[in-house]
N, C-alpha and C positions, 0 to 999 in steps of 0.2 A: 217402768215400761219392758217391753221384750222384744228382744232383736227379731227380725224377720227372717226365716232361712233362707238363703240363697240358693239358687239352683244352677248350677252352670247351664252357661247357652249350648244349643247344638250346634253342631259344625252347620255350615251355609252349603245346601245343595239347590239343585232344576233354578226356579225364579230367583231363590234368595240371593245366588252366586252373583245376580247381576242389583242389586240393592245399590251397588256403587254410584250407579246412572242415575237415580235418584240425586244425588248431589252433580256430578258429570255433566249433566245435561245443562242445566242453569248455569253451569261453570263456563260451559262451551259456547252458551251465546253470550254470555257476558264479555267472555273473549273475543267474540267475532265484532260487537257491539262496537265494544271502546277502543281495538286498536284498527278496527277495519276501516276508518275514517270514512269522509264523505261517500264516498262510493257506496256505501249500505245504506243511506238514509232514505230511500225511496220502499227498501222492505224490511230495515232494519226492525222496527217497533210489531212488524208480524215476525218476527223470529223471536222479541222477548215474549211474545203470547206464547208461542207454539210452545217452547222449554219446560215452561212449571205444566202447561198441559202433559207434556208428555210424560213429565216426571209423577204427574197425578195418575196419569193410566198406571203405569207403572205399579204405584203407592197402591191402588184399587186391587189390583192382582196378588201384590204382595199382602194384602191383607186377607183377600181371601184366602190366600194360603193357609194362614195364620188360621183362621176363622177353623179351618178345615182339619187343623190339626188336635192332637191333645193338649190339653191346659197344659200339662209339665214339657212340652215339647215347641211353648209359642214363641221361646225365646233361642234367637238364631244371631251366632256370633259370624261376623262377616269378616277375616283379617285382612287387613291392607299391606303393612310393611312394616318392621322395627327403624325405627324413630329415631331411636338412642341408647348407645352403650356405653358407657362410660364408670369407672370403679366397678360398686356394685350395684349399679343401676342398669338396667335393661326396661326400654319402653318398646312395646310392642303395639302399635295401634291398629284398630280395627274399627268395623259400624257394629252395632247392636239394635237388632231389628226385635221389638216385644212389646208386648199389649202395650204401655204407655208410650213408647217412641212413634207406632204407625200409628195412631191417634195424632198425635203433633204431626206428621208428615201429611195424611190424609188433612188437616185442616192448613198448614200452612203451602201447600201445593192446590189444594181446592179453591178455598179461601183466595190465595194468591195470585190464582188464575183468571177468577173474574175480575179481580183489580186489575190487572194488565189489562184486559178485555177494555173494561170502563174505561182508562187512561188513553186505550187510543182516540176514543174520541175528546177526551178531557183535555189532552196536551195536544189538538189535532194542530193548532197553530202556533204551535212553540217552535224556535228555530233547532231547539238543542232536543227534539223527542227524540232521536234515535240511542243519545247518551242516558237519556232519561230512563231508556228501557234496560239499558247496560245497568246504572246503576239498581232497577228495581231486579235483574236477574241476579247483580252478582250480594245483593243482599238477600235472597232468597236462596240463594247458595252457602250464604255462611250459616244462614238458620237451620237447613237440611243438616248440615254437619255437627252444628251444635246440639240437636237431639237427636242426631243417630252415633254420634260418640260413644266410642265402650269404654272412655278414659276421659281423667277430668281434665288432663292435659289438653288432647284433641278436642274436647269442649271448650277448652279456654279458647283454644286459635279460631272456633266459628264463634266465640263470646266477642273476640276482639274484630274478628269480621263481621259482624252486626255492627258492632262501634262503630268502624269505619265508613259502611254503606249508611248509616243512618246520619252522617257528619255530613256525605256528600249528597243524601235526597235531602236533607231538612235545609242546608243552605242550596238545595240546587241554584234556585232564583238568587245567587250571590250578588248580584248588582243591587239588591237591596238590604240595606245596611243592617236591618231586623233581621232579615235571614241570617247572613252571615253572622251575625251574633248569637242567634240561636242555635247556630248549629254549635260553634265554636262552647257555648254554655254547656249544651248536651254531651260531647266531646270531654269537657273537662272535670263536669259531674259525675259519669259514667267512671272515669279512672279513678276516680274517689273508690265508689266499688269495688272496681276492678283490684285493685291493691288487697282487699280481702282476699278477692282468689287466689292471687298470687302466694300469698301469706297460705290460705287455706291449702294448696295446692302442697307449696314447701312445707309443711307440717305433716301431709299425707308422705311426702316420700322421706321423709326425716322418722319418721314411725313406724311405715309398715314399707319402705323400700319399695313403694309402686304406688301410683297414683289412679290406677286400672279400677272400674269400680267392681269387678271380681274380687280383686284383692282387699280391697277398702271395704266394701258393706260386711266380706266373708268375718272380718277379724275386727270390725268395728266392737264387737262384744270385749275387744281386749283393752278398750282405750278405759283411761281413769276417769274423773269424774271431772276434772280441770281440762283434760286436753279434749276431751269429748265437748264440753262447754265452750273451749275454745276455736275448735274445730267449725261446730253450731255457728256460733254468733259470726265468724271470717264469712261462712260460708252466706248467711243472712246478709250479711254486710255486702257482697257482691250483687244477690238477690236484689236488693231497696236500689241499686246505683239503674239498673237494667227495668226493674219494673216498676218505677217512681214512686217509690213507699218512703215516708217520713223515714230518716230526713234528709234522703237525697231523691226529692219529687220534684224539685224547683225547674228543673227543665223541662216537662213533661208540658205546660201550659204555651212556654216561648216555640216548643217544636212547632206548633200549628202555623209556622211559618212556613212552610213546605208546601208542597203542593197539596191537596184534599188525596188524592190516592195513596198519598206516602202516610200521611197520618191513617187510614184504615187498614195500611198495610202492618206498620209500624205500630201505632197507640189501639189496635186493635185486637187483630188474631195474632200477633207473632211476638216481636220483639219485646213488649213491656209481658208477656205472658214468659217470659224467658225465666224469669227468678222464680216463677213458683216451681216451674219446672225441675228447676233445679235444686229445691228444696224438697219437692215430693221425691225426687230420684235420687236423694242423701237419705229415705228416712232410715235406713237401718243407723247412721249415725244419730241423726233428732230421736230415733230411740233409746238410746244410750243417756240422754240430759235433758232432765226436764226444766232445765234455766233455759239453754237455749231453744226449746221451743214453746217455752213459756214468751220469750223475747217475739219470735214469730206473730205468738196472737194479739202482744200487745202492740206491735208494729200494725198488723193487718186492722185491728179495730180502731185503732188513733185514726190511719190514713185513710180507711172506709167512711169515717165523720169528717175528715179535714177535706175527701174531695167531696163529699155532697154540700159542703159548706161551702163552698169555691162553686161550684156548680148552680148555686141559687143565685149570686150576684153579679152573674157576669152576662153580657150584652149580646158576645161575638160568638156566635152558633157552633162554630168549632172550637173555643175554649168551656162552653158549657159542656160538652162531651168530651173536652180531653178531662174534666175535673170529673165527670161518671166513670170516664177510663178509669183513673186514681180510686175511686170510691169501690168499683166494681172489682178491680184488681186487689183491693183492702179485702176485701170478702173471701179469696180465694185463699190470700197469705193466712187470712182467718182458719180456715178449716184446713189448710196446712199443718198450722201450729199446733191442730189437735192432737192428730195424728192418726192412727187409723182409722178412727172413727171421723176422719173429716178427709182422708186424702183423698175419695173416689168422688167425695161429694167437689170438691175443688179445682180437679180435673174435667166435672162436669161443668160445673161453672163457667168453666174456661172456654170450654167447644162451645156453651149456647152464646156465650158472651162473644165470642171470635164472629158468630152469625149475625146476633141482632144489631151488634155495636159496628160492622163493617157495612153494611146494613144502611146505617144510621148518617155516618159519617160520610158515605157515595152519598147516600141522601142529601145531605147538607150540601157537596162537590154541584150536587143537581139542582140545587136551589141558587147558590152563588152563580152557577152559570148561566139562570135566567136572572139572576139579578146584577149583572155586569162586576161580579167579585166583589159585591157587599158582603159584609160577615155580617153587619149589625141586624140585629131583628128587631131594633125599635125603629127598621126604616122597612121591614116585611110588612104584615099583614094580608089576607084575605087571598093566599097563594093557591088554596086548598082545590078550587074550580079551574085555576090556570096552571098548577101541574098537577093533573090528576092522580097519574103513574108513580111521581115522587111522593105525593102527599099517603097514597095507599100503603105504598111499600114502607115508608118512614111511619108510619101509625103503627102498622104492625112491630117495627121493632121498637116503637116508645110503649106497647102493652105488653110486652115481651119485657124488658128493660124493668118494667114498674113492676111484675108478676101477674099483670090479668090472669087470671086462671083457665087451664089446660096450652098457653102460651110457653117459648122456652124458659123464659127465667122464675115462670110461678112454679115450676118442678126443680131447678139447680138452685135457685136461690135458696127456696122455704127450707129445702133439707139443711143446707149450711146455719139457719138460725135454728133451727130444732138443735142439730149437733153441739149451736155453740150456747144453747141455753142449759143443755148434760154437761156441755164441760164446766159451765160458769155460768153464774145466775144474772151479775153484770155485763159481762161481754152479751150472751146472747140477747138483752135490754139494750145493749148499746148497737148491735145489729139489726135489731129489731124497727129502732128509731131511725136507721138509715134509709131502709127498706122507704117507710112514711117521709124521708124528707126527698128519697129519691125520687117518688111519685109528683112529689111539687114542682122541683125544678125540670123537670122531663115535662108534667103540663105547662106547665111555662111557656118551653123553649116551646109546645104545639101550640098553645093561643097564640102567643106572640111572634110566629112565622105564618101560621095558615090560617088563623080564624081572625076576628075583627074586621078592621076597615083596611083598605090599603093605605100605608103611611111611604111608599117609594118615591125618589123623585123624580121629577118632571124629567124623559128623554130616558125611561129605564122602561123596556117593553118586556116584561118576563114571559117565557116560552117555556114548552117541555123540551127537557134535553132530547137526543137523535137514540135510534137505537139501540147502538153499540155503547151508550151510557144507561139507559133504562131497563135493558134485558138482567145484564148482572142486577140489577137493584130486585129485579121479579126471581131469581133466581136463589139470592139469600133472602129475599120473605119469606121462602120456603120454609127452609129449616128456622127460620126463627120462631115460623109459629108451629111447627108440627116437631122440631129434633128433642126438644124435652121430654116430648111425649115418647117417643122411639129409645131414647138412653134411659130412661130412668129407669127400670128394672133390670136394665141389661147391665150399665157401665162398672156396678159394684164389682158383679159378679166376675167381669171380665180382666179386672184391675187386680184383681185380690191375688193371684201371684208375685205381682209387684209391690204393691204395697200393704198385703194385708189383709186380715178380714175384719171390715166393719161393724160398727153394731147396725141392725135393719130398723130402716126407718118406714113406716107404712107410705103409698105413695099418695099424693097431694093430691084431692079433687073436689069437687064441688057437693060430695054428697058422704064426705067422709072426712071432716077436719079434725085436725089434732085441736087444741087450745093453742098454741103458740103460732100454726096456721090460721086459726080464726083471728085470732088478735093482729096477727102479722095482715092480714088482710086487712081489716078496720082501721090499723092508722094508714096504710097507702093509699084506705077510700078518702081518710081524714084528710091527707097531702093533696091529691086531686081536689075536693072541694073547697079547698086552702085557695090554690089555683086560681079557680075558678074566682071564685070571690073576689081576689085582689088583683087579678088580673084579668081575667074574663069579662069581669063586668064593669073594666072601668075603662076609659079611654087610656092607650097607650102614648106617652109624652113620647115624641123625636128624640127628646135629649134626654139624659139621664138625671134626673133630680137632685138637687145635691142631698147630702143628710150626715148629721151626724151620729146616725148610729153604730157605734164600734162593732158591731156585726158585720153590717153591712160593707163596713169602709175594709174590716179585714178580709171581708171571702173577693172587696175587689182588688186587695194588692194582694191575694194569692196567699193569706194571713203570713205577710210581711216576711216569708220564706227569704227571700233573696236579702232584706234586710238583718235576717237571725244571721243566714250566712258571713256578710259582710263583716254584722259583730264577732259573731263568735269564731268564725273561723278565718279570714280574708286579711283582715285588719291585724289580728297577733300573729296569722301566718307573714305578713311582710314585714311586722316588729321582729318576729324571731328571723326569717332570711336576713335582715339587715344587721342584728348581733353578729350572726354566725358569719357574714362576710368583715364585717369589721375584725369581730376575734382570729379570722384567717388573716388578714391582712398585717394586723399588728403584733399577734400573738406569733402564731406559727411562722408567716413569711419574715416575720421581723426578728426572728430566732435565728433566722438563715442569715440573714441578711444584714443584720446588726452588727455582725464583724466587719464585713465587708465596709458598712457605714462610719465603723469606729477609725480601722484604718485607712478610709479616705480622707475625715476629719482630719487625722495626725498628717497625712502628707501635705493638708494645704496649710498646716503651722509649719512645718520643717520647711517648705518650699520658700517660705519666706526669706528663710536665713538663706538660701542658695540662691543669691540675687545677681552674683557672674561679677559685681563692681568691688576691685582688688582693695580698695579703700575701705572698705564694710570688713571685708574680711580679716585688714591690718587693725582697724577698730575693736574688732574683735580680739586678736590675738591680744591687742594690749591691755584688753578690759579685763582678760582672762589673765594674763602676767601678775596686774593688781589686785586682781581676786585671790591670786595664789600667794602672793604674797604678803595680803592683810592675814590671810588664815596662819602663813607661819607666824609670822609678829604676835599675833593674839595668842598662836600655842606658845611660844618664848614666854611672852608674859606670865599667860597662868600657870 
């Protein structure tokens, strides 16, 4: 692997000097909404909507300014303040607006703004709606800080802020025990990944004396193979936590306990993509270590198959989409592990996935809104005519994710599969298999939800959602349909100064297929046909039938991820902690307290001789005198 030449960023001028407002605006919104009290209840949600929209407008201005600049001047440094100066370390924090970060900013603020608007209707009857919007603004603030940071240390501040906000949002309905448990689980599992980040940053400081992107990336070529591999694996551990990749994926499906807009914001467009961003941003490090890059490929490949497997077995509409998210992020990680040939494709699929998955999560929320918050697809059916806007927009997202020609996923996912085949035939074959399985479980979802006969309970009266919820669906459906076509021939050149030059791939089209593209479409068609035969042409039972199939049972139990973690990590961890506590009490503490305990025991014995009775003392004196006399007589006789 070769190291990408790191170009020093330009000093901020003009509109770029205002880049800090991207973060400050939603931060101000969160501050007002969370500290303003009940006086902000009547209008607080609109303030929550306004702040990410304002950040989006500024992001568009900055993007246009970057587009107008020469390619070598599209990385702009925005200094903030000196954060730390101790010993030989000096950490000055700032923002980096470049080709990679601006795409994330547009995604976070653009899709995030639509989710905020949708939430006005979805959370209309929640007594704590103002607080909910405060948490949403806090999340957007942390996510923007994460992607705009110019230093791994500042990135980690945003990283932890995202973890806090996700905990608050997943557990927003904490009166439900399941929601509180899910929030705690997400928080704890992510802390495992965060330890990887802490150790990675510590290793950077020890090795380079700095954690700034510019310093670490410019000197990555100096790393020995062992250090580079260690650093790459630690960063991957952090990425696995945030992006719900194997083996830290178990929190994602439980996180569906949060309100549906949370699922759209956290689990589609932003938080779960943070790991992909971290790996792509750290590409100079991975360029020095084949082992760590291979580990990224393996993690991504395994996860994309595991997520698809889970998606096939679930009846909860949100959990099917969660398994799908896990799988699609796996595709992105796979592409990121390939190196320069895959970095741009990873970001390409990340953007298109943000569009169509947010569209489908919000569409699922619209279905739930119509079905009295029911999530069981077995109690849906025949909703296409009842919810025409939701059906049409969700349908576009469905076609995009399965890779229907000319829609967004067709371009971005096909690029990844082709790059995977060029990297390794086995990996490419597994990625192609994942596309076929995706077509199966997403078609199953469509058939069980929108087609067939009505299976909803008496008293449920499905109805289309209000405009404040359907307009965001329509706006998200547009890039879900044409986003891939617009980005396809542009994104590689745009990102090249950041991620290096990748191999050229022909644009997928109906008129000119590669062999890989053609085989992928055949597998997708087979997945759709299989779902139609197994689900579409049969009556869907309201209660899931019992099965002895190990594959179905494993999928229903999330591939026993919790059982595995409990057996391999939790139980041994509890035993280890108990052993450490026992050692501390008996050995460490015992070493300090043993002398005191011995003296206390001796004093208990000696106090019996000091009882205060004269006759006892006289008897002792007589006995002593007798003992002395005996000793003297024996001495004489001897």
